[in-house]
C-alpha atoms as one frame of an Amber mdcrd trajectory, in Angstrom:
protein
  95.347  35.788 195.932  95.599  33.694 192.694  98.242  31.114 191.914 100.817
  31.851 189.221  99.709  28.754 187.308  96.093  29.993 187.152  97.213  33.454
 186.012  99.430  31.923 183.304  96.601  29.636 182.165  94.188  32.565 181.769
  96.866  34.698 180.088  97.672  31.969 177.552  94.011  31.310 176.721  93.033
  34.958 176.125  94.067  36.899 173.022  95.032  40.489 173.806  94.173  41.407
 170.189  90.630  40.053 170.587  90.127  41.810 173.916  91.458  45.213 172.824
  89.813  44.762 169.411  86.460  44.805 171.207  87.132  48.449 172.107  89.516
  49.691 169.393  89.251  49.162 165.632  92.474  47.263 164.867  93.964  46.396
 161.468  96.662  43.806 160.893  99.974  45.321 159.818 102.888  42.917 159.602
 103.059  40.800 162.745 101.072  43.234 164.888  97.777  45.107 164.778  97.416
  48.892 164.723  94.666  51.360 165.530  93.900  54.759 166.977  95.002  55.021
 170.599  92.139  54.970 173.121  94.215  57.032 175.588  94.587  60.207 173.511
  93.170  61.843 170.372  95.034  61.129 167.164  94.399  61.007 163.419  97.119
  58.522 162.431  97.254  55.100 164.120 100.169  54.791 166.539  98.668  52.160
 168.868 100.203  48.709 168.287  99.000  45.396 169.718 100.968  42.157 169.430
  99.241  38.805 169.913 102.634  37.107 169.756 103.994  39.140 172.687 100.610
  39.695 174.448 101.598  43.380 174.539 100.324  46.821 173.517 102.150  50.129
 173.051 101.245  53.579 171.774 104.131  55.312 170.071 102.264  58.629 170.390
 101.596  58.903 174.129 103.762  56.058 175.478 100.939  54.021 177.025 101.914
  50.353 177.158 101.254  47.119 178.942 100.883  43.383 178.735  98.075  40.928
 179.197  99.150  40.809 182.848  98.277  44.478 183.176 101.783  45.702 183.934
 103.817  48.187 181.928
């Protein structure tokens, strides 16, 4: 399919915060960004996105993943 080097190159050049931020209103809090989870209805932000780790996780519903798309 695609070589590991190409996948790593794309992963390192794309910011998961910028991509998710196009769909979810994120605010910087500490070293990560937080917002309302797009996977369930909530009033208090529990959806965290880390540019440093290229990772997202919702502490409300448990949805999580990385820029590679895996959990």
